[in-house]
C-alpha positions in Angstrom: 23.8 -10.2 -7.6 23.8 -11.7 -4.2 21.0 -13.6 -3.2 18.8 -11.3 -0.5 19.6 -14.0 2.3 23.4 -13.9 2.0 23.6 -10.9 4.0 23.7 -9.9 7.4 21.5 -7.5 9.4 23.2 -6.0 12.5 20.7 -3.3 15.2 23.3 -1.3 16.4 20.7 0.9 18.0 17.0 0.9 19.3 15.4 3.8 20.8 11.8 5.5 21.2 11.6 9.0 19.2 8.6 11.0 20.5 7.1 14.5 19.6 9.0 17.1 20.3 6.7 19.3 22.0 4.4 17.6 25.2 0.8 16.6 23.9 -2.4 16.3 25.9 -3.1 12.8 26.1 -6.8 12.1 24.5 -8.4 9.6 22.8 -8.9 9.4 19.0 -12.1 7.5 17.5 -11.0 5.2 14.2 -13.8 6.5 11.4 -16.0 4.1 10.0 -13.7 3.7 7.4 -10.7 2.8 9.4 -12.8 0.0 10.7 -12.8 -1.9 7.8 -9.3 -2.4 8.1 -8.2 -5.6 9.6 -5.2 -5.5 12.1 -2.2 -5.2 9.5 0.9 -3.5 9.1 2.1 -2.1 6.1 6.1 -1.2 5.2 7.7 1.2 2.8 11.1 1.5 2.5 13.6 3.8 -0.1 17.1 3.3 -1.3 19.8 6.5 -1.2 23.1 6.5 -2.6 26.2 7.6 -0.8 25.8 11.2 -0.4 28.3 13.3 -2.1 28.9 15.2 0.5 32.0 13.7 2.5 30.9 15.4 5.7 27.4 13.6 5.6 28.2 10.2 7.7 25.2 7.8 8.6 25.6 9.2 12.2 24.9 13.0 11.1 21.9 11.5 8.9 20.2 9.1 11.6 20.3 12.8 13.4 18.9 14.9 10.7 16.1 11.9 10.7 15.5 11.7 14.6 15.1 15.5 14.6 13.0 15.9 11.6 10.8 13.2 13.2 10.5 14.6 16.6 9.1 17.7 14.9 7.1 16.0 12.2 5.0 13.6 15.3 4.2 17.4 16.2 1.7 17.7 13.4 1.6 13.4 13.0 0.7 13.2 16.4 -1.6 10.1 15.7 1.8 8.0 14.5 3.0 8.4 17.8 0.2 6.7 20.0 -1.3 3.1 19.9 -4.3 1.8 19.6 -6.4 0.4 22.3 -9.6 -2.0 22.3 -12.6 -0.2 23.7 -15.2 -1.0 25.6 -17.7 -2.7 23.1 -14.3 -4.4 21.9 -13.9 -1.7 18.8 -10.0 0.0 18.3 -9.6 3.9 19.2 -6.0 5.4 19.4 -4.7 6.1 22.1 -2.7 9.8 21.5 -0.9 9.7 24.4 3.2 10.6 22.6 4.5 7.1 23.8 6.7 7.7 20.3 7.8 5.5 17.6 10.5 3.1 17.7 13.4 3.8 15.9 15.9 1.4 14.7 19.6 2.0 13.5 20.9 -0.8 11.4 24.3 -2.1 9.3 23.6 -4.8 6.4 26.6 -5.9 5.3 25.3 -5.7 1.4 25.8 -2.8 -1.0 23.5 -1.3 -2.6 24.0 -2.3 -6.1 23.5 -6.4 -5.0 20.1 -5.9 -3.6 17.6 -8.3 -4.8 15.0 -6.0 -4.8 13.7 -8.1 -7.6 12.9 -10.8 -4.5 12.0 -8.4 -1.6 10.9 -11.3 0.8 14.4 -12.4 0.8 16.4 -8.7 0.7 13.6 -6.6 2.3 11.0 -8.6 4.4 12.3 -8.7 8.4 15.9 -7.4 7.4 15.1 -3.3 5.8 11.5 -3.3 6.9 10.9 -2.7 10.8 9.1 -5.8 12.2 6.3 -3.1 14.6 6.2 -4.7 18.1 4.4 -1.3 19.2 2.9 1.6 18.8 1.6 2.7 15.3 4.4 3.7 13.2 8.1 1.8 13.7 11.0 3.3 11.8 14.8 1.8 10.8 17.4 3.2 9.0 20.4 0.8 7.6 23.6 1.7 6.6 24.4 0.2 3.6 28.5 -1.0 2.8 29.0 1.1 0.5 27.2 3.7 2.5 24.7 4.0 0.7 21.3 4.2 3.3 18.0 2.6 3.4 15.2 4.2 5.5 12.1 2.1 5.8 9.1 2.7 8.2 5.9 0.2 9.2 2.5 0.9 10.4 -0.7 -0.1 11.4 -3.1 0.1 8.0 -6.3 0.8 10.1 -5.0 4.1 11.6 -3.5 4.9 7.8 -3.8 4.9 4.2 -1.0 4.8 1.8 -2.2 8.5 0.8 -1.6 9.7 5.1 2.0 7.8 5.0 2.8 9.5 2.0 1.6 13.2 3.5 3.7 12.0 6.6 6.4 10.9 4.3 6.6 14.9 2.4 6.4 16.3 5.5 8.7 14.4 7.3 11.5 15.2 4.3 10.4 18.7 4.8 11.1 19.0 8.0 14.7 17.4 7.2 15.9 20.2 5.2 14.3 22.9 7.6 11.4 24.1 4.7 8.2 24.6 6.0 5.3 21.7 5.7 3.6 22.1 2.3 0.6 19.9 4.2 -1.2 20.3 7.8 -3.2 16.9 8.3 -6.4 17.1 9.5 -7.9 14.5 11.8 -11.7 15.9 11.9 -13.5 12.0 12.0 -16.6 13.9 11.5 -16.5 14.9 7.7 -16.8 11.0 7.7 -19.4 11.0 10.4 -22.6 8.5 9.3 -25.9 10.5 7.9 -28.6 10.4 10.3 -31.0 8.7 9.1 -28.4 6.5 7.1 -29.5 5.1 3.6 -27.8 2.2 2.7 -26.9 0.2 -0.6 -27.5 -3.2 -0.9 -24.7 -3.9 -3.2 -22.4 -3.3 -0.3 -23.5 -6.5 1.2 -21.9 -8.1 -2.1 -18.4 -6.6 -1.0 -18.1 -6.3 2.3 -18.6 -8.8 5.3 -19.4 -9.2 9.1 -17.2 -10.7 11.2 -18.9 -13.2 13.5 -16.8 -14.9 15.1 -13.0 -13.8 13.3 -12.8 -16.2 10.0 -10.1 -18.7 10.4 -7.4 -17.9 7.8 -7.9 -20.7 4.6 -5.6 -21.9 2.2 -5.5 -19.3 -1.3 -7.5 -20.6 -3.9 -5.5 -22.8 -6.6 -2.8 -23.5 -3.7 -0.9 -26.7 -3.7 1.1 -27.9 -0.7 4.1 -26.2 -2.5 2.3 -22.7 -3.3 2.1 -19.8 -1.4 2.0 -16.0 -1.6 5.7 -14.4 -2.7 6.0 -11.4 -3.1 8.3 -9.8 -6.1 8.9 -6.2 -8.0 8.8 -5.7 -11.6 9.0 -2.4 -13.7 6.5 -2.2 -16.6 7.8 0.0 -19.2 5.2 2.8 -20.9 5.5 1.7 -24.3 4.0 -1.8 -23.1 1.5 0.7 -20.9 0.1 3.0 -23.7 0.1 -0.8 -25.7 -2.1 -2.0 -23.2 -4.0 0.5 -23.1 -4.5 1.0 -26.9 -5.7 -2.9 -26.8 -8.5 -2.1 -24.0 -10.0 0.5 -25.7 -12.1 -0.2 -28.3 -15.3 1.6 -29.8 -13.8 4.9 -28.9 -14.2 4.1 -25.2 -10.7 4.9 -24.3 -9.5 3.1 -20.9 -7.2 4.4 -18.2 -4.0 2.7 -17.9 -4.6 1.0 -14.5 -8.4 -0.3 -16.2 -6.3 -1.9 -19.0 -3.1 -3.4 -16.7 -5.3 -4.6 -14.4 -7.7 -5.9 -16.9 -5.0 -7.6 -18.4 -3.1 -9.0 -15.2 -7.1 -10.2 -14.4 -6.0 -12.3 -17.9 -3.3 -13.5 -17.0 -3.6 -14.6 -13.5 -7.1 -16.5 -14.7 -4.9 -19.0 -17.0 -4.1 -20.2 -13.1 -7.6 -20.6 -12.2 -7.1 -24.3 -11.3 -9.2 -27.0 -13.8 -12.6 -26.1 -13.4 -13.1 -22.8 -16.0 -16.7 -22.2 -15.2 -15.2 -20.7 -11.7 -15.3 -17.2 -10.8 -12.1 -15.0 -10.8 -12.4 -12.1 -8.6 -10.5 -8.8 -9.0 -11.1 -5.7 -6.3 -9.2 -2.1 -7.2 -8.6 -0.4 -3.8 -10.7 3.9 -4.8 -9.4 6.7 -2.6 -12.9 8.7 -1.7 -11.2 11.6 -0.8 -11.9 13.6 -4.2 -15.8 11.7 -4.4 -16.5 12.6 -0.7 -15.6 16.6 -2.1 -17.6 16.1 -5.3 -18.7 20.4 -5.5 -17.6 21.2 -2.5 -14.6 23.6 -2.3 -14.2 23.8 1.2 -14.3 19.7 1.7 -12.3 18.9 -1.0 -9.7 21.2 1.5 -10.4 18.8 4.5 -10.7 15.7 2.4 -7.1 16.7 0.8 -5.5 16.9 4.2 -7.4 14.6 5.8 -5.5 11.7 7.6 -6.7 8.1 7.6 -8.4 5.7 5.9 -10.7 6.7 2.8 -10.8 3.6 0.9 -13.3 1.3 -0.7 -12.4 -2.0 -2.6 -15.5 -2.7 -5.5 -14.9 -6.1 -6.7 -15.9 -7.7 -10.2 -16.5 -11.3 -10.8 -15.8 -12.9 -14.1 -16.0 -16.4 -15.4 -12.4 -18.0 -15.8 -13.5 -18.8 -19.1 -14.4 -15.8 -20.7 -11.3 -13.9 -18.9 -9.0 -16.8 -21.2 -10.9 -16.0 -24.2 -12.8 -12.5 -24.1 -10.1 -10.1 -25.8 -8.4 -6.9 -23.9 -10.9 -4.9 -24.3 -13.9 -7.0 -23.2 -12.3 -7.5 -19.5 -11.5 -3.9 -19.8 -14.9 -2.7 -20.1 -15.6 -5.8 -17.0 -12.9 -3.9 -15.2 -14.6 -0.1 -15.9 -18.1 -1.0 -15.2 -17.8 -2.1 -11.6 -15.4 0.7 -11.4 -18.1 3.1 -12.4 -20.3 2.2 -9.7 -17.8 3.2 -6.5 -16.2 6.3 -7.5 -19.4 8.1 -6.6 -19.9 10.3 -3.6 -23.3 7.7 -2.7 -21.6 5.0 -2.7 -18.6 6.2 0.0 -21.8 7.9 2.2 -23.6 4.3 2.0 -20.4 2.7 2.8 -19.8 4.8 5.6 -23.6 4.3 6.9 -23.4 0.5 6.3 -20.3 0.3 8.6 -22.6 2.3 11.1 -25.7 -0.3 10.5 -23.1 -3.1 11.7 -20.9 -1.5 14.6 -19.2 -2.8 17.0 -19.3 -6.1 14.9 -16.1 -6.1 12.8 -16.2 -6.2 8.8 -13.9 -6.8 6.1 -13.8 -6.9 2.5 -15.3 -9.7 1.4 -12.1 -10.7 -1.2 -9.4 -10.1 1.6 -10.6 -13.5 2.7 -12.2 -15.1 -0.3 -13.5 -18.4 0.3 -12.0 -21.4 -1.3 -15.3 -22.6 -3.7 -13.8 -19.2 -5.9 -11.7 -18.8 -8.3 -8.0 -17.0 -8.3 -8.6 -13.1 -6.7 -6.5 -10.2 -6.2 -6.9 -6.8 -5.5 -5.2 -3.8 -7.1 -4.0 -0.9 -5.8 -2.7 2.1 -7.6 0.4 3.6 -5.8 0.4 6.5 -8.8 1.2 8.8 -5.9 3.6 7.6 -4.5 6.2 10.3 -3.7 9.3 8.9 -4.3 10.9 12.0 -5.2 10.0 13.9 -3.0 11.4 12.0 -0.2 14.6 13.5 0.2 15.9 14.2 3.5 18.6 16.4 2.3 21.4 14.2 0.8 19.5 14.0 -2.3 16.3 11.9 -4.1 15.7 7.9 -3.7 17.4 6.0 -6.3 14.4 3.5 -5.8 10.9 3.5 -3.4 8.6 0.6 -2.9 5.7 -0.5 -0.5 6.1 -3.9 0.5 2.8 -5.4 1.6 2.6 -9.3 2.0 -0.9 -8.6 3.5 -2.4 -11.7 5.3 -5.5 -11.9 3.0 -6.3 -14.9 1.2 -6.5 -12.9 -2.7 -3.4 -11.5 -4.4 -1.9 -7.7 -3.8 -0.4 -5.7 -6.2 0.8 -2.3 -6.1 1.8 -0.1 -9.2 4.0 2.6 -8.3 5.9 5.5 -10.6 9.2 4.4 -11.5 11.8 6.4 -9.6 13.9 7.6 -13.2 10.2 9.6 -14.0 10.3 8.2 -17.7 6.7 6.9 -17.3 7.4 3.3 -16.6 5.4 1.5 -13.7 7.3 -0.2 -11.2 5.3 -3.2 -9.6 4.8 -4.9 -6.7 3.2 -8.0 -6.9 2.3 -10.4 -3.9 0.8 -13.6 -5.1 0.7 -17.3 -5.7 4.0 -18.3 -6.7 2.6 -20.5 -9.5 0.6 -17.3 -11.1 3.9 -15.5 -10.6 5.8 -18.2 -12.8 2.5 -18.5 -15.6 2.5 -14.2 -15.5 7.0 -14.4 -16.2 6.7 -17.3 -18.6 3.9 -15.7 -20.8 4.0 -11.9 -20.3 8.3 -11.6 -19.4 7.7 -8.6 -22.6 5.4 -6.5 -19.8 6.4 -7.7 -16.7 10.5 -7.3 -16.0 12.3 -8.9 -12.8 13.6 -5.3 -11.5 17.5 -4.9 -12.1 20.2 -2.4 -10.6 20.8 -2.2 -14.2 17.5 -0.6 -14.7 17.5 1.7 -11.7 21.1 2.9 -11.9 22.5 1.5 -8.8 25.9 0.5 -9.9 27.7 3.4 -9.7 
């Protein structure tokens, strides 16, 4: 397998793709939950084998992508706009159909040679676009083997993973001349604050107003030769079942995500510097769509189609010595306990009210700017809805797809997704300190297995 840095990417064309129909220019405010996101970009990429149809060339594939994109942007008009600050300094979306930057490129590498285990070298700055303008950028790259990588980079303030997944599926459906299975909704009123508001004091432990903007801190436990890096592994179905079994005790069955997060928390605690009395923190991203619509079928329909951020990041803290010494079931119980209070309608309504009480002062999840006095911290974001099998533009399902999110925060970031093999395995993107990954690979190599071309059947 060649190292990711040993191939070159040559850009052949760059253009802007706008919605196929003219749109009335208008402003779209961000919701209170959007305002909790920092100005960071998220990338997602899909790897495709060479099409079986000989008539399907890279040029014809790009033509399909662009035509379908122009059609999709009619409904997903927010992605064709740009973010502008309003008079009080808050970001708003100007829906002006400026369009999406679309890059065509060639990479002199075979699909089977891509070092997907190390996306910092093989993907970052090569196969995913650097978004310079607007909300969304797209890159289509032809490989030596006539395989193709299609990648997007988007502004996280405008969309969460659920939203961008909706867009990807709609784009693929229109590429195959199918009707869109779900039309997006931008009805911000579903996330309006209450009058009067009702704020839960516990939110002050999860979110912090920013004044002035925080300066970047060296991540906890980092040394001059240590830094956050990205890796992609796979975890087998059998290993996930075993972790779930070990994490479930006394008749309390924990979910696979709770069990996996608890196991990873224990592993990362081993890298928690010399002071075992320090507290290590774990955040888990929770989608509020189903929580906000509890018992209301109409709101459930609206929230299911809602495009924007509907996220919260509840945080748990535990002393490193307890994480190291207690059994997995104990740690999984701690994960379940701090999640339990955040998977409710009350939590999300209170969070919307909390943001309203602090506006226009910006705010962030505390774990994003984890303090240097704390122990190691990381966030797990469940990507189980990642629709890799549904992103078929007409030349077959992706052989592989993943998010790529070196998010710029002080804490680590982890995204487990379903394996494209559909066998119950997980593909896991980890963005952690180098020494944390070294400990994980040394002590949990039976769980975290480097993603390879052989595993993904890319050799054909």
